[in-house]
C-alpha positions in Angstrom: 6.6 -5.2 18.4 7.6 -7.5 15.5 7.0 -6.5 11.9 8.6 -9.7 10.4 6.0 -13.0 10.3 6.1 -16.4 8.7 2.9 -16.8 6.1 2.0 -20.2 6.7 -1.0 -21.9 4.8 -2.6 -24.8 4.0 -0.2 -26.2 6.8 3.0 -25.5 4.9 5.3 -21.9 5.6 5.0 -20.3 2.1 6.9 -17.2 2.9 7.9 -14.0 5.1 5.7 -10.7 5.4 7.3 -8.0 6.7 4.7 -5.2 7.8 5.3 -1.4 6.7 1.6 -0.1 6.9 -1.1 -0.7 9.0 -4.8 0.6 9.2 -6.7 -0.6 12.3 -7.2 -4.1 11.3 -5.7 -3.9 7.7 -1.8 -4.4 7.0 0.5 -3.8 3.8 4.0 -5.1 3.5 6.8 -7.1 1.5 6.4 -10.3 0.3 9.2 -12.9 0.5 8.2 -15.7 -1.2 9.6 -19.2 -0.1 10.9 -21.7 -2.8 9.1 -24.6 -2.7 5.9 -25.9 -4.7 3.5 -24.9 -1.9 5.1 -21.4 -2.5 4.6 -20.7 -6.1 0.7 -22.2 -5.9 -0.2 -19.7 -3.4 1.5 -16.9 -5.1 -0.1 -17.8 -8.4 -3.8 -18.0 -6.3 -2.8 -14.8 -4.6 -1.7 -12.9 -8.3 -5.2 -13.5 -9.5 -7.3 -11.6 -6.5 -9.1 -8.5 -7.7 -8.6 -6.6 -4.1 -11.8 -4.7 -4.4 -13.8 -8.0 -4.8 -12.0 -9.6 -2.1 -13.0 -6.3 0.0 -16.7 -7.1 -0.8 -16.6 -10.6 -0.3 -13.9 -12.5 1.6 -15.0 -15.7 0.4 -12.6 -14.5 -3.1 -9.8 -14.4 -0.4 -7.2 -17.2 1.0 -6.9 -17.6 4.9 -3.6 -17.6 6.3 -2.3 -18.0 9.5 1.0 -15.7 10.5 3.7 -16.7 13.0 6.8 -15.2 14.7 10.4 -16.1 13.9 10.2 -18.8 16.7 7.2 -20.5 15.7 4.5 -18.8 18.1 1.0 -18.3 16.8 0.6 -14.4 16.0 -3.2 -15.1 14.2 -5.3 -15.3 11.7 -5.3 -13.2 8.7 -7.3 -12.9 5.1 -5.1 -12.1 2.2 -6.6 -9.4 0.1 -4.2 -9.4 -2.7 -0.8 -8.8 -4.1 0.8 -6.6 -5.9 4.3 -5.7 -6.8 5.6 -7.6 -3.9 3.2 -6.0 -2.0 1.0 -8.4 0.0 -2.2 -7.0 1.6 -4.4 -8.7 4.5 -6.9 -8.3 6.8 -6.2 -9.4 10.3 -9.0 -11.4 12.3 -8.6 -10.9 16.2 -12.0 -11.5 17.7 -12.5 -15.3 18.2 -16.1 -15.8 16.6 -14.7 -13.6 13.1 -11.8 -15.7 13.5 -14.0 -18.9 13.5 -16.1 -17.6 10.4 -12.9 -17.0 8.6 -12.0 -20.7 9.3 -15.3 -22.1 8.3 -15.7 -20.2 5.1 -12.5 -18.7 3.4 -10.0 -21.4 2.3 
């Protein structure tokens, strides 16, 4: 199983995510930001997240799309936070949950 993914946010690739820990739908890992204005906006945003608040109210997070290095879609995820270059996300697999995420989390 591949553990290094491209991170896409609002239509732009903003970095890479290397999964180092998994617990059910939650994943933590190393964050490698791209060098672009979009990547800087993304990182500036997620650095403001309070993990406990996003866990209680997912709308306070932001949605990303994960892709493999050959650009294959892996899926949608919620960014919970970024602390010391460790990105924390929650993956969504159920189609209804993905639709909710797309509709409610920007």
